[in-house]
N, C-alpha and C positions, 0 to 999 in steps of 0.2 A: 415454643420458640428459643430453648434447651437448643434441641437439638441444631437447630439454625443457627447458633453463638456454639454449639460443637465445632462443627463444619468450619465455619469461623476464625479457630482458632486452628484447625490444624491446620489450611489452606496460608495464614498467615506467617506457622511456623517451618514453614519448608523454603517459605516464595524468598530468592535468592538477592542480598540487597548489597550487594561489589561493584554490581554497574546497573545505574540507572539512567534510562536515553531520559534525553534535553525536550523530549514534547513533554516533560513531565511539569517542566515551569511555561509551557506555553500554553498551557490550559488553565483556565478562568475556576478553577474549583468552588471556588464561592457565589454560580451560577443556580439557579434551583432543580436547572436536570440540565444534562448533558450528555450524550449519547458519543460515544468512542465507535467509530465505524472505522473496519479492516477485514482484509480477507481472514480465513484461518491461519491462526502460527504465523503471526504478524508480531506475538507479544501483548495484548490487550488485556485477556486476564491479569499477566503479571506487574499490568503496570497502574492497578486499579492497588493490587495489594500492595505496591512495595509506596505506593502512595498512603494511603492508610497505614504502614508501617513506622511511615517519617513524619507520620501527623499524631497520631493518637499512641496511646501506650495499652500494651496489647491487654490490659482488663477492661478497657475503657467500654463500658456497654452505650454509649451515646452514638456508635457507628459499629453498620452491620454490613457486613460483607456477603451475598452468597450470588447460587446459579442457579438460574429461572432452568438448566438442561438436568437438575437434578429428582429423583424419585421424590422429596418432598411435597413439590408443586402439583402431583397428581392427586393429591386430596388437600392443598391447600391453594388460596388464588394471593394471587399478587397482593388484590387490597386486603384482606384479611391481611397478611405479614405485615404489612405497611402500618394499620391501624392498630394493630397489635404492638407495633414498634414502638410508633410515635404514642400511645397511651403508656409502654414505660421510659419514655425521656427520650427515644432515640431522633438525630438530629439528623444523621446523613448515611443514606444508605446506596449499597450497590446494590446491581444487580447483573452481572456479569451473561454474556449470552442471551439475552432479553426475543431475538429470535426466533430462538425454541420453545417459546412460552405464545399457544395460540391463543390469539386474540390481543397482545398484550398491549397494544397503542391506547386499546379502548378503555381500558386501565389502569395504565401510566398518568393516563389524560385525567378520571378522576382520581384518585392517587394528589395527584399535582390540582386541582382542583379542590377537595377537600382537605388538606394539608401543605396548606402557604408559609409553616417554618419549615420542611422539611426539606433538605437539598437531597435528593436524585441524581446517580452518576448510571448510564447505561453505557455497554457495550453489545456490538451486535455484525453483524454481516458489514460489506458493503453494499449488498442488494435488499437491505431493508428501505421501506421508502416512508415520510415523516407526514407524507398528506393520504396517504391511505383511507380510508372508509371511514367512520364515524371516529373515529382517534386521530383525528389531524392534529399533529404535537408541532408543524412547523414552525406556528408563529407562536409557542410556548418554548420551545431545544433549541439549545446552544450544538453543533456536530462540528464534531472533530473527526476529520480521516488519519491515520495512524497506519505508515507501508511500514515495508521493510529495515534492517538493517541501510545506513548506507554508509560508501567506503570507507568516512571517516570514520564512523562508529562500529564499522568489520574491524577496522588496524586498533580500537581499542579497548576489545574483547582477544583480538589471537594475536596483538604483541602487546599491550600491555600501553602502547602511542598513544597519549594526547593531545590531538591537535585541534586550533580554532577552527570553529565554524565562519565559515565569510564569506560574506553577500558574493551575490552574480556581478556585481556595479565596483565591488573591490576587484574581483579577481577579473576581471576585464581591463581594468586599468591600473594593480601593477602587478599582475599575473607571475612576473618574477623575483617579488618582496617576496611571497607567499609560497613559491615554489621552491627559493631556499630558507625559507623558515618551518617547511617541514623537512626539508633534505638535514637539517639539524638533526631531526629526532631520529629518522631510519629513510632510508630509498622504499620509497610507495611501490616502485616495480616488484620487489620483491614480493611485493602481496596482492599484488591489484589482480593477477592472473589466477590465482587461488580464490579471491573471491567473486570475480565471473561464473567459478565453476559452483561456489558452494557458499554460503555466507548473505543472503538477503535474508533468510530466516532462521533467528536466531535460537529456535532447536536445531541448527547448527554444527552447535558449539555442547549440545547433550548428547550426541553421536555422529560423530561424523561419518562412518563406515552405511550406517544406516541412512543417510540424510535424500541422500534418490527417492527412497523407496518412501519414507517422508512426505517428500513434494511432490512424487507422485500422490498419492493418503489424499494434499489436500485436492489436489486435483478433481478428484475422480468424487471427492467432498462434494465441495462446488458443484462441478454436473449433475450428480447422481440424485442430489439430494439439494443441495438452496438453490440452483436453478429452478429444480422440479416443482419446488412448496415456492415459490416466491415469483418465479417468471412461469406457474405454468407448462413449462415443458414437457416435452410429451416425452415422459419413460423408454419408449421406442427411438425415440431422437437419442439419446445420450451416444450412445457409439459413433453414429456419426458427430455430433460437435466434438466430438475426441480425432474425428480422424481429422477434421476440422483444422484441430488447433496440432493435429499431426501436421499435417502440408505447411500451412502457418511456420511454423519451426522449419522446415526444410528449403523454404522462399531463399533467394538473394534479395538483398534491399530493392522491389521495384514498384509501381505505381499496379497499384489494384487489380485483378482481372477477375472481377465476380462473377461471371463465366464459367471461364475454368474450374474459380472454386464452386463453380453451383455443379459439374461434369462429374467431378474430383468428386462430391461427395453426395452424390446423389440427390441433391435439395435442390426447389425451388427459387433464384435470383431473388422475392421477398422474404425469402423462407431465410439467408445464409445472410443476408443484410440485418434481418430480426436480428437472429443468435450470434454476427456482430458485436453488434449494439450489448446485447445480455454476459459476452465473455468483457465484453470493455467495463462494465457493470463490477460486476464480478471482479477486478483488477487480475484478468487472467491476461487482456491481450489490453494494447490500442491503436485506435482511430485516428489517425491522421487527414485534416482537412489544412485547405491553404486560405482557408478563412472563416474561423468561426462561428464571426458574426450574423455569415450567413445560412448557414448550415440548417436543412428542414428533416424530419423524421423519415427515414430510409432512402440517406444521402451516399452514395457510392463513398466511400471513403476514398484518399487519394492514397494513401499510405494503407498498409497495416504493420504494425509490429510485436512482436510478444510483449510480456509486461515489464519484465527482467531478463538477463543473462541468466539463471539459473533456472529457469525454465524452460530458456530455450533446450539446453544442455539434457533435463530427462525427457523434454516430449519428442529428440528429435532421434530417429535411428540411426543417422549419423555424425559425425561430427556437425554442428550448425557454422554455417561459413561467416572467417572474419568482421563483416562485413555489419553484418545482422547483430554480430553481438556486441559491436560497437556503438552501433547506433541505440539497440534495445539499451546498454547500458546510460546511453548519456541523454536519451527520452526519459531515461523513470526515473533520472538524478534528479534531473529540472524541473517533470511534473511533479517530484513528491515535495517538493521545497517551496512550490506552491507558485511557478511560473506558468502563464500559456505555451505552450507548442502547439508550431502548426510546422506542416507540410514544406517547406522551403522550394521545390518546383523544380521542375526540370535541370533549367538556366542561370539556379541560382545556387546557394548551398544548401547540407540537407534541410534546415530545421530553421526556422523560423522564430526568434519569441519573445514575448512579451510586443509580440506590432512593428519591430523596433530593432533586435540584431540575427544577426543571418551567420547561420555555425556549419561550417562544412567538417565530415568525420570522418577521419580517415586513418593507415597506419602513418609511420615518421616519417618518411617520404611523401607524403602528401603538399601540395602547392597550393597558392591560394586563385590558381583560375578560375574557380567557379567561384570567389565570393572578390574577385578584383573590383567589379562596379559597385560594393555594397561599403558607403559610405561606416558602415558598423557591421566588417564585417568580420569573421573569426574562423579560425581552421582549430580544432581539435583530434589534439594530434595523438594516435597509444604510440608507444613502448619510448618515450622522449622524456626526462628527468624535468626538465626546467624548460621555461619558456622563451623562446624565441619572436621579439615582437610583439603582433596578433596568430602567434602561433604557440594554443596551449594547451599541455599534459591533458592529455582524454583522462586520467583518473582524478584531476584538480578540481573539475565536475561532479565527483562525489564528494565533498567537502562542505554544502549548502546547505546542508540540514543534520 
């Protein structure tokens, strides 16, 4: 255990505390078993370490942070570590990168059942499933999903500008009040283009020059390692998955043509549909349907978007289409803040939100033609700083979380 405590001390001594993301206050840390899921690079490890720094003294041995990705666990099991930790008075066990430990769910279930006074916090890939095999944790575990930085959070990192989080209802009801409040602190359009190109993943602030290469490494890791392990993706098809992503990154937003994607990548239609599902689970794309309540397995999506604009710039060999960038940003920020996002349809706005709000996304000249017959129709317009009636700045939708 001394080796684990030494690792624990080393991790915590280096974690930055000048910025702590708001999700830390949304998690019920008192629950017996928690998992924080999310794509590689969004800051799960940092969040866990920051919680410990904020709530425990440096020499408190009632808490332990460890990573399942270290060599220590090649000779020691999670069950053995938890047992020794509890016998030494341990109360709160944090296990990072748990998906990299073989048969993790079975052992976590055993720990949960054996040590009823132990609180366990895990972090893991977006792709892990809680109801797989003998270690079904779905009824025992509280699950949280961690996205990348919102535009609001980016402004805090980039310019030290602290903006209030706003609910979608309040933004739609009083958009100009919010825009004027933001305008009193900064000019958001000064920073918005930078966020679209780089800033969704927090490691942007560690080294901006190498950021695109780091994002590409994240994509490669997800495809080459996580998808092959957790979704049994054939290794020989990893290049085709990357080709599929590249094709989608260069598309102008339109209804999905599965036949074209199949022909371009030399993959069967059902294989393409399967891979689209996996890529969405991995937070690399978003599949949009006109009615989520009626979709079936392997149903063709009505539209597909790359998960966030930063990925667009990295995956595409050419400058991505501005319409694709805007729609990717809007969809990402709405879904990351917990809203249901559906395809709006050809004759209506681009997106349907929570079954009741329709939003058309475009540039500053975008009119209300597409949503004129929608009682709850709005325009999210890029390039404007303040709102005009139901025409709301696109950037403002980046302040929902």
